[in-house]
N, C-alpha and C positions, 0 to 999 in steps of 0.2 A: 504493500499500499504506499501512497505517497505521504510526505510529510504533512500534507494539508489534510490527510485523513488521519494521522495519528492521534489516538485519544489519550490526552493528557490528564483528563479530569479525575477528580477524586472526591470522596465524601469523608470529611474529617468533623467530628464533634457535631453531626447533623448538619453540617454546611457543606454546600457544592462549591468545589474548588475547580476554576478552570485548568489549573496546572497544580502540581505539588510544590512550586517554588515560592517561598516567602522571604521578605526582607526581615531580618531579625531586629530586635530592640538595640539601638545604640546612637551614637552621635549623629549619624547620617539620617536617623528619624526622629529628631527632636524638634523639627519646624515643619510648617505647612508645606515649604518648598521641598525639603527633603523627603516628606511622605508622598507628596505629589509625584516627584521624579521616580520613586520606586514603584508607584502604580503605573506611570507612563512606561516604564521599562518592562512591564508585563507581569510583575508579581502578582500571585493570586490574592496574597494577603500581605500586609505590612505591619509589623508590630512596632508600635511607637514607642519612644523612649519611655522608661519607667517613671513613675511619680508616686509621691505619698505625701503625708502632711508634715513631714520634718524639715524645719528650717535648716538644720545641720546636714541633712542628706543634700538639700539644695546647694549649700555653701561648699560641699565637698566638690562640686563640679567645676567651681572656679579653680582648684588646685589639680585639675585633671591633666594627666601627662601621658604621652604615648611614644613608644619607641619600637621601629621595626628591627628585628635581629635576624642575622644570617644564619647559616648553618655552623658557624663557629661562634655564635653569640655575640657578633659585633653589630653595632648600630649601622643601618643603611638608611640613605636618603630616598631612593628610588624603589618602588615596589615591582620592579621589572619581574624578578624571579619570584613572583608571589606565592607559588606553591611551597618552595622551600623556605620562606618567612615565617617567622613567629610574631606576633603583636603582644607586646607587654604593656600594661597600662593600668593607671588607676582613675576612677571616675566617680560620678556622683549621679543625682537624679535631676530631672527637668527643674531648671532654675526660673520658674515663674509660677504665679499664684494659680492654684489648682483651678479655679473658675476659667481663668484666661486659657489654660491648657486644655480644658474641656471643650471650650469653643473651637480651638484647632482640631481636637480628635472628632468632634461632631461635623464640622465642615469637610474634613478630609474623607470621613466615611461616606459623607453624601457624594463626593467625588467618585470614591471608590465603586460605590453602588452603580454608577453609570458606566463604569468600566468592567463590570462583573467581577468585582474584587471587594476586599474588606480591609478596614483598619482595625486592628485589634489594640484595645487600651490595656497597657501594662501597669499592674500595680505591684509594689513591694511594700510588704507589710512594715509598718512601723508600730504605731499604736494600734492594738487589735480592734477598738471600737471605731476608730477613724477609717480603717481600711474597708470596714463594712459600710460605712457611710459613704465613702467615695465610689465604692462599687455600685451602690444604689443610684448615686448621682449620674454615673456613666451611663447606666441603663436608661435612666429617665431623660437623658439628652439625646437618646436615639441610636448610640453606638451599639453595634450589633454582636460584639464579641470582647471578652475579657480574658487577660492572661494574669494569673497570679504567680508572680515570680518569687519562689522560695529558695532558689539556688544562687542568688547574688553572691559573686566571689568576693566583693568588697565588704560584705557585712562585718567580719571579724575586725576589720581595722577601722570601722566607723565609730563615730561616737555613740555610747550606750543608747539604745532606743531609737536610733535614727534608721537603721536598716536592719530587718530581722531575717535570717536565712534558717529555715527549718531543715534539720538533718535527721531528726527521728521520726519514725512512722506516726507516732501518736501526736506530735506536734503539728506534722502535716495534715493529719486528719481533721484536728480541731479548727485549723485555719480555714482549710478548704469547705468545712461544714458551715462555718459561719458566713462566708461568702456565699455559698450555695443557698442559704436560707434567705439571702437579702435580694437575690437576683434570679431571673429565668433565662437570661441570655446564655449562650454557650460559654463554658468556662474551661480555659486551658491552664494546667498547673506545670510551671517549669521547675525542674528538680536539679540539685547539685549532683555532681559526680562523686561526691564525698560521702561516706556512710554507706548506707544500704539503698541505692537508688530505685532498685525493684520493689523493695519493701515499702518505700515511701510512695511509690507509684501504686502500689496495690491500696494502701491507705487512702490516697487521693481519690481513686475511682470508687472506692467504698464510701467515701464522704460526699460524692456527687460530681467529681470532675467528669467532664465530658471527653477530654483528652489530656495526655500527659506528655510534655516536652522533655526530652532527655538528651545531653545533660549540660548544664551551665559550665562555663570555663573553670579551670583550676586556679586556686591561689598558688602563687610561685614566689620564689626568692632567688635573685641573681647577683652575686658579687662581681664588681669590676675589678679585674686583677690589678689595672693600672693605678685606679684611685683607692683601692681597697676598701671602697664603700658599697652599699647596694646600688644596684642601677635603679634609677627614679627615687633613690633615697628611702625605699620602704619595700613592704611586700606589695605585690601586684598581682593582677590577674593576667593569665598567659592563654593563648590559643594559637593554633597553626594547623596546617595540612598533616602534620605528624600526629594530631589527636584523633583523626578519623576513625583508625582501627580500634582505638579505646573506646570511642563513643558508640561505634557499631556493636561493640560486645555487649553494651548495656541495652541497646535496642533489641538486639538478639535474645538477650536473657529475659527482658520484659516480655517479649512475644511468646517465649517458651512457657514462662511461668504463669503469665496472666491470661493466655490465649489469644488468638488471631482477632477476636471481635473488640479488643481494647484499642481504640485510636491512639497511635503514637505519633509524635512529631519530633524530628531529629534536628539537632543543632550542635555545633562545634567540630569543624573539621571539612565541611563541604566547600570546595573551591570552584567546582565546575559542574557540568551536567553529567558527567560519568560518575562524580561524587554523589550527586542526587540519586542517580540509579542505584548506586551502592547502598545508600541509605534505604531506598525502597526494597531492595533485595533482602535487606536485613530485617526489615518489618515495619519502617516507617511509611505513613501515608502522606507526609508533607515534610519539608526540609526549611529550616530558617538559615539564610546565609547573612552573615553579619560582618566578619572581618574582610571577606572578599569585597564586599560592598564598600568599606571603609578604604581599602587600599586601591580598587580599580573603579570606583564610582558605580552608579546604577547600572551601567553596561554589563556588570557582572551577572546581574540578573537575566538580563535579555540573552546574553551568551549561553547561560546555564540552561535556559528554557530551550533554546534552539538546539543545543547539543543533545539534550535529554530526548527532544523529538526526533532527531537524526538517529540516535542510538535505537530507540523503540521502533522506528520505521525499519531499520536493518533486522531487528529481531523479529518483525511482524506481530508485536504484541502491544497492547494498552498498558498504561501506567499501572492500572489497577492490577493486571495479571501478573506482574511481577513483585507484588509486594509480599515479603517473607519468604520468597521462594529458596533463597540461599539458606536462610535459618532453618527452614523446614527440612532441608537436605543435610544438616549437620550430623556428622557421625561421632560417636564417642571414641576415645582412644582405642578402646578394647576392640571396635568394630572396624577400624582403618585397616585396610589390606596392607601388609608389608610390601615394600618395594620388590623384594626378591619372590614374591608369590604372584604379582600381576604382571611381571615381564618387563618392568620399567627399572629395575635394578640390577 
């Protein structure tokens, strides 16, 4: 079949997606212009920059800093070799009043509706009462989808109470249940790679999540041998193409342990359309791209969609048909045929 006939559509959290490519939450999605650019690039959904009620979390954005690192952990200025690069950074939340940000979310989601897409409002828990109030206000404003980010890598370094990251299943369940009780729109829960992501995912679904996003970036530490000080001066979040197999393992494990009917969204490691295909094969139904958009611009989304479409055309399959195919074929070590028995060794 031709690329024009390739079916990229997905059903995630009860929502129809025209393709499985999302723009992830980050600095590129913290303005009307940035969100609109991702929509124009073809993303089926755009996760807006996260917010909460904390002034400390907003102030943290003012000291945000980023460095691209090559395979020798040296800083580079140009992202030409994007797949080999890692992004080390510290950041904060949207630095504007919630009411003003809510207007941006509502306006861009109206724009997204015209393009068969969605804008997803991202909330990070701070005060547990306030996060519920804000979720209700987001739904009342007409925004059609909410992501509760419980895997923020900067939480441990933030001022107490500014950013909450839930690592334990019971904490995840309590926070998700409180949001679920306040809103009826689809609710995605983004989880950390630390702790037990699959156990947390199980708790999130049990508490009413419609989809789970796995996994947030890791908190890292990198000394500079020349200055003998920490790069960026502190702990920081890190991501890169190298993270892809690590993230895919959690996607695969979640599919194995929770079943194929639990909608999973992948994040952390996708750089192009074949990486999106790898996420689908592991069990994700959609993929958030963040660092690639940061380094390459919104065209990274368009290129990923085109490459995925070309891949599926060559395979003669739709996007839905490959979800979980690789994970469902995983063998235990005991069942792997030794090389000298299958003629390859």
